[in-house]
C-alpha positions in Angstrom: 29.2 -48.3 -29.8 29.6 -52.2 -30.2 32.8 -53.4 -31.9 32.2 -55.7 -34.9 34.8 -58.3 -36.3 34.8 -59.2 -39.8 35.9 -62.6 -40.5 36.6 -64.1 -44.0 36.7 -60.6 -45.6 37.5 -61.5 -49.3 40.9 -60.3 -50.4 39.7 -58.0 -53.2 37.3 -56.2 -50.9 40.3 -55.6 -48.2 42.4 -54.5 -51.1 39.5 -51.8 -51.9 39.0 -50.7 -48.5 42.8 -50.2 -47.9 42.9 -48.4 -51.4 40.1 -45.8 -50.1 41.8 -45.4 -46.6 45.0 -44.5 -48.3 43.2 -42.3 -50.6 41.2 -40.6 -48.0 44.2 -40.5 -45.6 41.9 -42.2 -43.0 42.0 -45.4 -40.9 40.4 -48.3 -42.0 37.7 -48.3 -39.4 36.7 -44.8 -40.3 36.4 -45.9 -44.1 34.4 -49.0 -43.3 32.0 -46.8 -41.2 31.7 -44.6 -44.1 30.8 -47.3 -46.4 28.2 -49.0 -44.1 26.5 -45.4 -43.5 26.7 -44.8 -47.4 25.2 -48.3 -48.0 22.2 -47.9 -45.8 21.4 -44.0 -46.4 22.6 -43.0 -43.0 24.5 -39.6 -42.5 27.7 -39.2 -40.3 28.0 -37.6 -37.0 28.0 -34.3 -38.1 25.0 -34.8 -40.5 26.8 -34.1 -43.6 25.5 -35.3 -46.8 27.4 -38.0 -48.8 30.1 -37.0 -51.4 29.7 -38.9 -54.7 32.7 -39.9 -56.9 30.7 -41.6 -59.7 32.0 -38.8 -62.4 35.7 -39.0 -61.2 36.8 -41.0 -64.3 35.6 -38.2 -66.4 38.1 -35.6 -64.8 40.9 -34.8 -66.9 39.7 -37.2 -69.5 39.3 -34.6 -72.3 41.8 -34.1 -75.3 43.1 -30.7 -75.8 41.1 -30.2 -78.8 37.9 -31.4 -76.9 38.7 -28.9 -74.2 39.1 -26.1 -77.0 35.9 -27.2 -78.7 34.2 -27.0 -75.4 35.7 -23.6 -74.4 34.9 -22.2 -78.0 31.2 -23.3 -77.5 31.0 -21.5 -74.1 32.6 -18.3 -75.3 29.6 -18.2 -77.8 27.1 -18.6 -74.9 28.8 -15.6 -72.9 28.8 -13.1 -75.5 26.2 -10.3 -74.8 24.0 -9.3 -77.5 23.7 -5.2 -77.0 20.2 -5.2 -78.6 18.9 -7.3 -75.8 20.4 -4.8 -73.2 18.8 -1.5 -74.4 
């Protein structure tokens, strides 16, 4: 494949790409290719579908009280009504 040189890359964009590479333990080249594939809707070499991280900010954001309330609501839904299973 042909090599591409990027000139005048904005510092903030360079910082974001470097951060993504560090988080993924990947090379800058691999991250840039992945971002380009994602932006045009192309799949990688293996044909894998894209991973999405749009809900990552929610992970671990609940308080203990919110978690307890959620688990309590789930517990009610998980109870089995014996009359329905006769």
